[in-house]
N, C-alpha and C positions, 0 to 999 in steps of 0.2 A: 882334700885341704892335707897340707901337712903339718908339722907337727906344729912352728911358730906360728904361724895361722893360725889356726887351733886356738893356743894359747891368749894370744888378740883379741879372739872374738868373746873368750871367754871373759876377761878382764875385764875387758866397755862395756862385753851382759854386766857383769857385777855391779861397774863403777855409776852404770845409765839403770842402773837396779835404783841403787844408795839416792839419784840425786830426782829419783821421783819421789821417792820420800821422806824425801831430805824439808827441812822449814823453805819455801820458799813462800816468802815475800814481793811486798813491794818491790820493800828499799832491800833487801839480800836474796842471792838470787844463785844455787849452785850451778857454779858453769863444772864441763866437761874440757878437757886440754888433753886429745890422743894426739903426740910423734909419734907416728905412721916409721919418717923412715931413721928415726934414732930408738927407738921403741921406748919411749916414756907416757906415761896413764896415769889420770889423777885427773880426781875434783875437789875442788874447791868450794870455800862460799865466799864472793866478792859483795860490797853494795854498805850499808848508812844504815843505823839502829840509831836512830837520832841522831845525836854530835860522836856516838859511838861509834871508827872505821872499823868492819870486820870483811877483815881477808889473810885469808889462811887456807891448808891443803886439810884434805878428812880425809882423804887416801894416795895414796901413791904407790905405781906399781911402774917396775921398770924388765924386760929380759935383755939377761945378757947369758949371751953364752950360751942361749940353746931354755934357762929356766928364769921361769916367774922367781922374783925377787920384790917379796911386799917391801918398799919401804917405808911404811908409815901406815898404820889404820885408825886409823880417830875417833873409829867407832866402837860402838860394842859386839858386834858381827864378826864371827870367827875365820872371814877368809877363806885364811888356807884349809882349814877343815870341809868349806865350799870349794874350795878349784879339789881338791883329794873327788868330792861325791860327787863333783862332773866330770870324771874321769882324769885329774892329773896325778899321778907318781907322785906319792913323800917325793921322792929324791930330784928329782925337780922345783921343788919350789924349796928358797932359801927367805927364810925370814930376817932380811934383811936390817930390822932396828935393832934386833940381840945384835950384839959384840959376835964374834966371830969361838971365840972361846966360850961360849952362855948355846949360841946355837950346841956346837959338837951334844947337844944332852935335849933335844928335840927331837922327835921324832921325824926329823924334814934332816934338806941338803946345811949343810955346813959352806960351801959357799958353790 
């Protein structure tokens, strides 16, 4: 399996695991979105709590130029550290929700 396909599988595994442990009620459901053609991956909540609409991303990853970009992480889970433990080199992970200036101070890639 090549690097990109491996990254796709790791991202799908992380998102699928979070979807299983997330708050699944009769009216609010976790929704996995895998765009394999453009390498966009997301877990969102969709539904209703009473009269209140629930819709929003929980986690979002992209694969851009051979690197995993963590675009959003609305969980307490340290997904970058998890990816490293799964075998992804830190220089192939970008914390996309930090500004480029801030990224230089992490142990991960700037871009």
